[in-house]
DSSP file (Angstrom, degrees, kcal/mol; ACC not computed):
  #  RESIDUE AA STRUCTURE BP1 BP2  ACC     N-H-->O    O-->H-N    N-H-->O    O-->H-N    TCO  KAPPA ALPHA  PHI   PSI    X-CA   Y-CA   Z-CA
    1    1 A M              0   0    0      0, 0.0     2,-0.2     0, 0.0     0, 0.0   0.000 360.0 360.0 360.0 132.4   44.4   24.2  130.7
    2    2 A D        -     0   0    0      1,-0.1     0, 0.0     2,-0.1     0, 0.0  -0.468 360.0-142.4 -70.9 138.0   47.8   24.7  128.9
    3    3 A K  S    S+     0   0    0     -2,-0.2     2,-0.4     2,-0.1    -1,-0.1   0.625  85.7  67.4 -78.6 -10.2   50.2   26.9  130.9
    4    4 A Y  S    S-     0   0    0      2,-0.0     2,-0.1     0, 0.0    -2,-0.1  -0.886  77.8-141.2-106.6 136.9   51.4   28.5  127.6
    5    5 A N        -     0   0    0     -2,-0.4    -2,-0.1     2,-0.1     0, 0.0  -0.462  22.9-113.1 -90.1 175.2   49.1   30.7  125.6
    6    6 A D  S    S+     0   0    0     -2,-0.1     2,-0.2     2,-0.1    -1,-0.1   0.429  79.2 111.4 -88.0   0.3   49.0   30.7  121.8
    7    7 A E  S    S-     0   0    0      1,-0.1     2,-0.3     0, 0.0    -2,-0.1  -0.516  74.2-111.8 -78.9 143.5   50.5   34.2  121.4
    8    8 A T        -     0   0    0     -2,-0.2     2,-0.3     1,-0.0    -1,-0.1  -0.571  28.9-136.9 -75.0 131.1   53.9   34.6  119.9
    9    9 A M        -     0   0    0     -2,-0.3     2,-0.5     2,-0.0    -1,-0.0  -0.622  11.2-137.0 -85.9 147.9   56.5   35.9  122.4
   10   10 A K        -     0   0    0     -2,-0.3     2,-0.5     2,-0.0    -1,-0.0  -0.916  16.4-164.2-109.3 131.5   58.9   38.6  121.3
   11   11 A F        -     0   0    0     -2,-0.5     2,-0.4     2,-0.0    -2,-0.0  -0.951   6.5-176.4-115.1 129.1   62.5   38.2  122.3
   12   12 A E        -     0   0    0     -2,-0.5     3,-0.1     0, 0.0    -2,-0.0  -0.972  33.5-109.8-124.2 142.9   65.0   41.1  122.1
   13   13 A V        -     0   0    0     -2,-0.4     5,-0.1     1,-0.1    -2,-0.0  -0.517  47.2-102.5 -64.3 127.6   68.7   41.0  122.9
   14   14 A P    >   -     0   0    0      0, 0.0     3,-1.6     0, 0.0     4,-0.4  -0.306  27.3-127.9 -54.1 136.9   69.3   43.0  126.1
   15   15 A K  G >  S+     0   0    0      1,-0.3     3,-1.3     2,-0.2    -2,-0.1   0.836 106.0  59.2 -60.1 -35.4   70.7   46.4  125.2
   16   16 A E  G 3  S+     0   0    0      1,-0.3    -1,-0.3     3,-0.0    -3,-0.0   0.708 101.4  56.9 -71.2 -16.7   73.6   46.1  127.6
   17   17 A N  G <  S+     0   0    0     -3,-1.6     2,-0.6     2,-0.0    -1,-0.3   0.533  79.1 107.2 -90.8  -5.0   74.8   42.9  125.7
   18   18 A M    <   +     0   0    0     -3,-1.3    49,-0.0    -4,-0.4    -3,-0.0  -0.619  27.7 137.0 -75.3 116.1   75.0   44.7  122.4
   19   19 A T        +     0   0    0     -2,-0.6    -1,-0.2    49,-0.0    -4,-0.0   0.541  39.2  94.3-130.8 -20.4   78.7   45.1  121.5
   20   20 A E  S  > S-     0   0    0      1,-0.1     4,-2.4    48,-0.0     5,-0.2  -0.565  72.2-133.0 -77.7 138.7   79.0   44.2  117.8
   21   21 A P  H  > S+     0   0    0      0, 0.0     4,-3.1     0, 0.0     5,-0.3   0.912 106.4  54.7 -54.5 -45.4   78.8   47.2  115.4
   22   22 A K  H  > S+     0   0    0      1,-0.2     4,-2.2     2,-0.2     5,-0.2   0.911 109.7  45.2 -58.2 -44.2   76.3   45.2  113.2
   23   23 A E  H  > S+     0   0    0      2,-0.2     4,-2.3     1,-0.2    -1,-0.2   0.921 115.3  48.2 -65.5 -44.9   73.9   44.5  116.1
   24   24 A I  H  X S+     0   0    0     -4,-2.4     4,-2.7     2,-0.2     5,-0.3   0.934 111.7  48.6 -61.7 -49.3   74.1   48.1  117.2
   25   25 A L  H  X S+     0   0    0     -4,-3.1     4,-2.5     1,-0.2    -2,-0.2   0.908 112.9  47.6 -60.3 -43.7   73.6   49.6  113.7
   26   26 A L  H  X S+     0   0    0     -4,-2.2     4,-2.4    -5,-0.3    -1,-0.2   0.902 112.0  50.3 -65.9 -40.4   70.6   47.3  113.1
   27   27 A Y  H  X S+     0   0    0     -4,-2.3     4,-2.1     2,-0.2    -2,-0.2   0.932 113.0  45.6 -60.7 -47.0   69.1   48.2  116.5
   28   28 A V  H  X S+     0   0    0     -4,-2.7     4,-2.5     2,-0.2     5,-0.2   0.903 110.3  54.6 -63.4 -44.2   69.5   51.9  115.9
   29   29 A Y  H  X S+     0   0    0     -4,-2.5     4,-2.6    -5,-0.3    -2,-0.2   0.948 110.0  46.6 -54.9 -52.0   68.1   51.6  112.4
   30   30 A K  H  X S+     0   0    0     -4,-2.4     4,-2.3     1,-0.2    -1,-0.2   0.867 110.4  52.1 -61.8 -39.5   64.9   49.9  113.7
   31   31 A A  H  X S+     0   0    0     -4,-2.1     4,-1.3     2,-0.2    -1,-0.2   0.885 111.5  47.2 -65.0 -38.6   64.5   52.5  116.5
   32   32 A L  H  <>S+     0   0    0     -4,-2.5     5,-2.4     2,-0.2     3,-0.3   0.932 111.8  51.1 -67.2 -43.5   64.7   55.3  113.9
   33   33 A K  H ><5S+     0   0    0     -4,-2.6     3,-1.6    -5,-0.2    -2,-0.2   0.909 106.7  53.9 -59.2 -41.8   62.2   53.5  111.6
   34   34 A E  H 3<5S+     0   0    0     -4,-2.3    -1,-0.2     1,-0.3    -2,-0.2   0.845 108.0  49.9 -63.8 -32.9   59.8   53.1  114.5
   35   35 A K  T 3<5S-     0   0    0     -4,-1.3    -1,-0.3    -3,-0.3    -2,-0.2   0.361 119.4-114.5 -87.3   5.1   59.9   56.8  115.2
   36   36 A E  T < 5 +     0   0    0     -3,-1.6    -3,-0.2     1,-0.2     2,-0.2   0.763  68.6 140.3  69.2  26.7   59.2   57.4  111.4
   37   37 A Y      < -     0   0    0     -5,-2.4    -1,-0.2    -6,-0.1     3,-0.1  -0.536  66.8-105.2 -87.8 166.4   62.6   59.0  110.7
   38   38 A E     >  -     0   0    0     -2,-0.2     4,-2.2     1,-0.2     5,-0.2  -0.821  37.2-161.8 -89.4  97.3   64.6   58.2  107.5
   39   39 A P  H  > S+     0   0    0      0, 0.0     4,-2.4     0, 0.0     5,-0.2   0.822  82.2  53.8 -62.1 -33.4   67.2   56.0  109.2
   40   40 A I  H  > S+     0   0    0      2,-0.2     4,-2.6     1,-0.2     5,-0.2   0.965 112.0  44.0 -62.4 -52.0   69.8   56.2  106.4
   41   41 A N  H  > S+     0   0    0      1,-0.2     4,-2.5     2,-0.2    -1,-0.2   0.900 114.5  49.3 -61.3 -42.1   69.8   59.9  106.4
   42   42 A Q  H  X S+     0   0    0     -4,-2.2     4,-2.2     2,-0.2    -1,-0.2   0.920 112.3  47.5 -66.6 -42.7   69.9   60.2  110.2
   43   43 A I  H  X S+     0   0    0     -4,-2.4     4,-2.9    -5,-0.2    -2,-0.2   0.916 112.2  50.2 -65.7 -42.9   72.8   57.6  110.5
   44   44 A I  H  X S+     0   0    0     -4,-2.6     4,-2.8    -5,-0.2     5,-0.3   0.939 108.8  52.1 -60.6 -46.4   74.7   59.5  107.8
   45   45 A G  H  X S+     0   0    0     -4,-2.5     4,-2.2    -5,-0.2     6,-0.5   0.905 112.2  46.4 -54.7 -44.3   74.2   62.8  109.6
   46   46 A Y  H  X S+     0   0    0     -4,-2.2     4,-2.8     2,-0.2    -2,-0.2   0.928 112.9  48.6 -64.0 -47.2   75.5   61.2  112.8
   47   47 A I  H  < S+     0   0    0     -4,-2.9    -2,-0.2     1,-0.2    -1,-0.2   0.933 116.6  42.6 -60.6 -48.2   78.6   59.6  111.1
   48   48 A L  H  < S+     0   0    0     -4,-2.8    -1,-0.2    -5,-0.2    -2,-0.2   0.877 128.8  25.5 -66.2 -42.2   79.5   62.9  109.3
   49   49 A S  H  < S-     0   0    0     -4,-2.2    -3,-0.2    -5,-0.3    -2,-0.2   0.778  85.8-136.0 -97.5 -30.6   78.9   65.2  112.2
   50   50 A G     <  +     0   0    0     -4,-2.8    -4,-0.1    -5,-0.4    -3,-0.1   0.501  57.6 140.6  80.8   4.3   79.4   63.2  115.3
   51   51 A D    >   -     0   0    0     -6,-0.5     3,-1.6     1,-0.2    -1,-0.3  -0.726  43.3-157.4 -84.5 112.7   76.3   64.9  116.7
   52   52 A P  G >  S+     0   0    0      0, 0.0     3,-1.9     0, 0.0    -1,-0.2   0.627  81.2  82.1 -66.7 -13.2   74.3   62.2  118.6
   53   53 A T  G 3  S+     0   0    0      1,-0.3     4,-0.1    -7,-0.1    -7,-0.1   0.655  75.3  73.0 -68.9 -12.4   71.1   64.3  118.2
   54   54 A Y  G <  S+     0   0    0     -3,-1.6     2,-0.5   -12,-0.1    -1,-0.3   0.724  92.1  69.3 -65.8 -20.2   70.7   62.8  114.8
   55   55 A I  S <  S-     0   0    0     -3,-1.9     7,-0.1    -4,-0.2    -1,-0.0  -0.857  90.6-117.3-107.4 130.3   69.8   59.5  116.6
   56   56 A T        -     0   0    0     -2,-0.5     6,-1.0   -28,-0.2   -24,-0.1  -0.181   6.3-139.6 -60.4 152.7   66.5   59.2  118.4
   57   57 A S    >   +     0   0    0      4,-0.2     3,-2.3     5,-0.1    -1,-0.1   0.473  65.8 124.6 -88.8  -5.1   66.6   58.5  122.1
   58   58 A H  G >  S+     0   0    0      1,-0.3     3,-1.6     2,-0.2     4,-0.1  -0.354  86.4   1.8 -56.5 129.1   63.7   56.0  121.6
   59   59 A K  G 3  S-     0   0    0      1,-0.3    -1,-0.3     2,-0.1   -28,-0.1   0.702 126.0 -75.3  64.0  21.6   64.7   52.6  123.0
   60   60 A D  G <> S+     0   0    0     -3,-2.3     4,-2.4     1,-0.1     3,-0.3   0.689  88.6 147.3  63.5  21.1   68.0   54.2  124.1
   61   61 A A  H <>  +     0   0    0     -3,-1.6     4,-2.7     1,-0.2     5,-0.2   0.855  65.5  55.6 -55.5 -39.9   69.3   54.2  120.6
   62   62 A R  H  > S+     0   0    0     -6,-1.0     4,-0.9     1,-0.2    -1,-0.2   0.917 111.6  41.7 -62.6 -45.7   71.3   57.3  121.1
   63   63 A S  H  4 S+     0   0    0     -3,-0.3     4,-0.2     1,-0.2    -1,-0.2   0.863 114.4  53.4 -69.0 -35.8   73.2   56.0  124.1
   64   64 A I  H >< S+     0   0    0     -4,-2.4     3,-1.8     1,-0.2     4,-0.2   0.909 105.0  52.3 -65.2 -44.3   73.6   52.6  122.3
   65   65 A I  H >< S+     0   0    0     -4,-2.7     3,-1.2     1,-0.3    -1,-0.2   0.794 100.0  64.3 -68.1 -23.1   75.1   54.0  119.2
   66   66 A K  T 3< S+     0   0    0     -4,-0.9    -1,-0.3     1,-0.2    -2,-0.2   0.582  82.5  80.3 -73.7  -7.3   77.7   55.8  121.3
   67   67 A K  T <  S+     0   0    0     -3,-1.8     2,-0.3    -4,-0.2    -1,-0.2   0.707  96.3  46.7 -68.1 -20.6   79.1   52.4  122.4
   68   68 A I  S <  S-     0   0    0     -3,-1.2     2,-0.1    -4,-0.2   -48,-0.0  -0.900  91.0-109.4-125.1 153.6   81.0   52.2  119.2
   69   69 A E     >  -     0   0    0     -2,-0.3     4,-1.3     1,-0.1     3,-0.5  -0.391  28.3-118.2 -76.4 156.9   83.2   54.7  117.3
   70   70 A R  H  > S+     0   0    0      1,-0.2     4,-2.1     2,-0.2     5,-0.1   0.814 115.3  58.9 -65.0 -29.6   81.9   56.2  114.1
   71   71 A D  H  > S+     0   0    0      1,-0.2     4,-2.3     2,-0.2    -1,-0.2   0.814 101.9  56.0 -71.2 -26.6   84.9   54.6  112.2
   72   72 A E  H  > S+     0   0    0     -3,-0.5     4,-2.1     2,-0.2    -1,-0.2   0.883 106.7  49.8 -67.0 -36.6   83.6   51.2  113.4
   73   73 A I  H  X S+     0   0    0     -4,-1.3     4,-2.4     2,-0.2    -2,-0.2   0.937 110.8  47.7 -65.5 -47.1   80.2   52.0  111.9
   74   74 A L  H  X S+     0   0    0     -4,-2.1     4,-2.7     1,-0.2    -2,-0.2   0.917 111.1  52.8 -59.5 -44.8   81.8   53.0  108.6
   75   75 A E  H  X S+     0   0    0     -4,-2.3     4,-2.4     1,-0.2    -1,-0.2   0.886 109.4  48.5 -54.7 -45.6   83.9   49.8  108.7
   76   76 A E  H  X S+     0   0    0     -4,-2.1     4,-2.2     2,-0.2    -1,-0.2   0.891 110.7  50.4 -67.0 -40.6   80.9   47.6  109.2
   77   77 A I  H  X S+     0   0    0     -4,-2.4     4,-2.2     1,-0.2    -2,-0.2   0.928 112.7  46.2 -62.8 -45.3   79.0   49.3  106.4
   78   78 A L  H  X S+     0   0    0     -4,-2.7     4,-2.6     2,-0.2     5,-0.2   0.888 110.4  52.9 -67.2 -38.8   81.9   48.8  104.0
   79   79 A K  H  X S+     0   0    0     -4,-2.4     4,-1.9     1,-0.2    -1,-0.2   0.935 112.7  44.6 -60.2 -47.3   82.4   45.2  105.0
   80   80 A E  H  X S+     0   0    0     -4,-2.2     4,-1.4     2,-0.2    -2,-0.2   0.879 113.3  51.1 -67.3 -37.5   78.7   44.3  104.3
   81   81 A Y  H  X S+     0   0    0     -4,-2.2     4,-2.1    -5,-0.2     3,-0.5   0.969 113.5  43.6 -60.9 -53.1   78.7   46.3  101.0
   82   82 A L  H  X S+     0   0    0     -4,-2.6     4,-2.1     1,-0.3    -1,-0.2   0.800 107.5  60.3 -65.8 -30.4   81.7   44.5   99.7
   83   83 A K  H  < S+     0   0    0     -4,-1.9    -1,-0.3    -5,-0.2    -2,-0.2   0.871 117.8  30.7 -63.5 -36.5   80.5   41.1  101.0
   84   84 A Y  H  < S+     0   0    0     -4,-1.4    -2,-0.2    -3,-0.5    -1,-0.2   0.650 135.4  26.2 -98.4 -16.8   77.4   41.5   98.7
   85   85 A N  H  <        0   0    0     -4,-2.1    -3,-0.2    -5,-0.2    -2,-0.2   0.428 360.0 360.0-124.9  -0.3   78.8   43.5   95.9
   86   86 A G     <        0   0    0     -4,-2.1    -3,-0.1    -5,-0.3    -4,-0.1   0.468 360.0 360.0 -97.2 360.0   82.5   42.8   95.8
């Protein structure tokens, strides 16, 4: 009998190791999507207001997004946009 099963294992980056704005933003986006929120609208609400209640607490997304400053989020978004459109 094989000691490994045939099911695909899922690997997630431990939340405490997330420090890059891109990683955090993608993680929060996925958590919002899982809870069936409109992630773009929620993240924009958070960036504009600074109110963390725009971000779900599902998967600790709210506490994780607070690891970075809102201006870092904007910088990351702008860098990615310009990378693909500039």
